[in-house]
Steps between C-alpha positions, in 0.01 A plus 500: 500500500327731261124471453529415135743211548363172379631206716576157356553188705833322461527213254404165652252648751165335462159537651569206708813664667341840555379538866126475497439364842628590847705257708274252662234499236353156503508380135364165605193672646446718191196312392289704735579812285434333169180586310396469138549786261178687412639782288710438183676801353559405128763691306343519160751753349863538616543849334344832566428800280608737779834534662428613859802589688408309814374181335602194702501289175714700264709715744596208728810270499272210374510540131342172417234684299750525223498136421146392596236477231340850417152352527336210675425239237181306514685170537681641814167636623340156469781345707461780769116434490565139551715556807239742639219241458724227656538732794129572516438125508759418748396771743128498419485877413166652420639806317832649384624843392698535178673828454642587152826698557813602328693701385194640341238240456281685240815461267361150452214649295132420507504171289756345728328628811187327385688190417673489846157553678370202292789280586484560873112483508502164317742334725443642843163381657471724791370853492748749361533861611682686231732796553760708307762756595559751229642842422174558308658679200386230248132475606258545218120426457545143408736424781274677751209297374689172554613598848144592592360163360722300732478739790882548522608679813739762376790690656653795312825683579478883523703702738274803520500800274694539169790645698502221755471228232763636266774476765507131438242358261634585151514313178824348363525816290482707820151627424216548763255217542253704702251585223467145374469372854226757579329423171485126590348585843241727348417229248428264784304756681275544200336169600233527768660207703855629491537501877445120502808434309753788557616385830749785564795700382866415595685806619876474574606734775745783384589745770509780256128458441260677738249270653218751474572554132493126433170457676358803301609339186340167566186669620484704184508191299200353693724209628361314799811329635879505498772270626821667621820317438832592660794508258647167448821491703701283748814545714739449199297750277336752732215730395561858387541733798542221753552637853410273792510801736291758315260235370405673189272228372325474828429879501380495145269209571367665809435824306316293239291328781398841647396643157310186431311511845424874468373533146528172294368226705257401231812366304573142621873473611562139598843573628363708787187304529692176564724675771178629673337157484809343658499760780142413603579130497407399149692295241704646205416376151812663347851347462669847536370541865421269784704184396198282417556158344516561125312267259607643160759365248647649183542309171707642226451488120731199477312320778758564773354522846603793714408590855430872447625720224601802718795284622662571161609824667732285702636289214439178298623297775220607741211459256596183304362179647637274243156363431284507184142389434623246249704313758353587838164533667374809690489298815874434467552874493341521840822357652735754348658735754400821324137376509512348853663815644194700371256246631648498841405845609656609830697188521734594224589840639815600665514529890494879475161496335355236713597706805360825353197675651372560151527136395113456460485815291802454274584122492860606398388685198511375143742212457727647215558810715663284769789372304864543567793300369626416848168383660277419205142576576560499884490873545224758577375681195734767361203729583476380860532837664287657234217251576536539876461880452185431283349260742553728806346795293192295401462367847496851655254604233266210573486514887281807537270379218470136596521521868701169491815436703728437198 
């Protein structure tokens, strides 16, 4: 199958018939995996001002964005807030995280952003940690002041230099978004406390981009952290240059790791830091690595409750739960298979993963990367061999430094 093929599930297949759990999984005992949601990813805009070629929202088989409300209305936000507060009360939560997401959330505009913050703040009685994921192209002084006022943790997408970024991150007219994103970053950096809210840059791996050049580009912008993302892919829609023998992604990530260790260790790279933490016996805090129980939920502009939005790359049947905040509580969503599988950690993995020597490091990889039509999510990650190569490389690099028996 070609790398650019987009796979759609057959008609009639639902998230309840997809294989989420291995044979022998004890659903009656699933209560031990259940825990309340603490992070709520709220889609406040269903459209985007960019047309990134690798976007899991607009380039995926799930085209539900076409019929969802373009913006989150205050009335829907109030119902979402009511459900979050209901969840807070039921589970005695001290604090929650609310992440504004999209699309491009800044398309909502400053007046609506202020209104949404007021709606959630007036209904939810626990402490709220605010966050936003943006491409940064729409930032201006007023928006930056607002984000600082409420201490929003920000993630901005930028793949490196102009050349790196322009491979994928273009406007709908095919124009570069680089200058506008960099201008947004520099506007944030003009504030003395910018490091407290700019949590990091999202960098999607492209094998054509040299790891050293990416790190140089990030360093030149004075950025303190970056999150590497493997291209969204699964067995029915493989990544570009997929080769399980040559492991091109494993080699590329290993080269990135070496360059980071040698000259750019002052830049925080959570992907590698999580792997190292796991290797020395720690616990992962990332869903993409380590298979930890996940406590986040996604709510769309129409109030639909979804497990994780990256499942859109598989198809609507994988991401739709059939639940909405106007008819369902968030606690009800805890029982949905798409949610339960992510909360069950190693227990929801296929036998191959559970028998693997790298299980503690990998945890099966990111759940959307495991999908195939035949086995559902009961597969190793499509990047399995690449990850094994990377883990072995990092392990060999750490042994002489740490003196540990890894």
